[in-house]
C-alpha positions as CSV (number, residue, x, y, z in Angstrom):
1,M,-117.2,97.9,55.2
2,F,-120.2,100.3,54.7
3,D,-122.6,97.5,54.6
4,R,-121.3,96.1,58.0
5,I,-121.5,99.6,59.4
6,R,-125.1,100.0,58.3
7,E,-125.9,96.7,59.9
8,N,-124.3,97.6,63.1
9,L,-126.0,101.0,63.1
10,R,-129.3,99.2,63.2
11,K,-128.2,96.8,65.9
12,H,-126.5,99.3,68.2
13,H,-128.4,102.5,67.4
14,K,-127.8,103.7,71.0
15,Q,-124.0,103.4,70.8
16,K,-121.7,106.3,69.5
17,L,-120.6,106.3,65.9
18,D,-116.9,105.8,66.8
19,F,-117.8,102.5,68.6
20,I,-120.0,101.2,65.8
21,L,-117.1,102.1,63.2
22,N,-114.5,100.4,65.4
23,K,-116.7,97.2,65.8
24,S,-117.5,97.1,62.1
25,I,-113.8,97.4,61.2
26,N,-112.8,94.6,63.6
27,E,-115.7,92.3,62.3
28,T,-114.7,92.7,58.6
29,L,-110.9,93.0,58.9
30,G,-110.1,89.3,58.6
31,R,-112.4,88.7,55.7
32,T,-110.9,91.8,53.9
33,I,-107.3,90.8,54.4
34,L,-108.0,87.2,53.3
35,T,-109.7,88.3,50.2
36,S,-107.0,90.7,49.4
37,M,-104.2,88.2,50.0
38,T,-105.8,85.6,47.8
39,T,-106.3,88.0,45.0
40,L,-102.8,89.2,45.3
41,I,-101.5,85.6,45.2
42,V,-103.1,85.1,41.8
43,L,-101.9,88.6,40.5
44,I,-98.3,88.0,41.6
45,T,-98.4,84.7,39.7
46,L,-99.8,86.4,36.6
47,F,-97.0,89.1,37.1
48,V,-94.3,86.7,37.3
49,L,-95.4,84.1,34.8
50,G,-97.4,86.2,32.3
51,G,-96.4,87.7,29.1
52,G,-95.7,91.4,28.5
53,I,-99.2,92.6,28.3
54,I,-100.4,90.4,31.1
55,H,-97.4,91.5,33.2
56,D,-98.4,95.2,32.9
57,F,-102.0,94.5,33.6
58,A,-101.2,92.3,36.6
59,F,-98.8,95.1,38.0
60,A,-101.8,97.6,37.7
61,M,-104.2,95.3,39.3
62,I,-101.7,94.6,42.1
63,I,-101.4,98.3,42.7
64,G,-105.1,98.7,42.7
65,V,-105.8,95.8,45.2
66,L,-103.3,97.2,47.6
67,I,-104.7,100.8,47.4
68,G,-108.3,99.4,47.7
69,T,-107.5,97.4,50.7
70,Y,-105.8,100.3,52.5
71,S,-108.6,102.6,51.7
72,S,-111.3,100.2,52.7
73,I,-109.7,99.7,56.1
74,F,-108.0,102.9,57.0
75,V,-109.7,105.7,54.9
76,A,-113.5,105.0,54.5
77,S,-114.6,104.8,58.0
78,P,-112.6,107.9,59.3
79,I,-114.0,109.9,56.4
80,L,-117.6,108.8,57.4
81,L,-116.8,109.8,61.0
82,A,-115.5,113.3,60.0
83,W,-118.5,113.8,57.7
84,Q,-121.0,112.8,60.5
85,N,-119.2,115.1,63.0
86,R,-119.3,117.9,60.5
87,K,-123.1,117.7,60.2
88,K,-123.7,118.1,63.9
């Protein structure tokens, strides 16, 4: 997400930061969701078909992927925007 924001800051340096953040999220949203879904498919398969130790590991990974996806989409950009607004 931040890599795309950095690229868009260079391309659209005259635009406001909230426009650039919104554009960056929209550009990476599909890829982020597809990557998370394919990873979750494998992890759910491991969770259902794996043994005791694999079961616990897969559960922890499922939680991590869900939280990571959520924070990548909904938390990282607003924190950056709040941080930039505080500097002004």
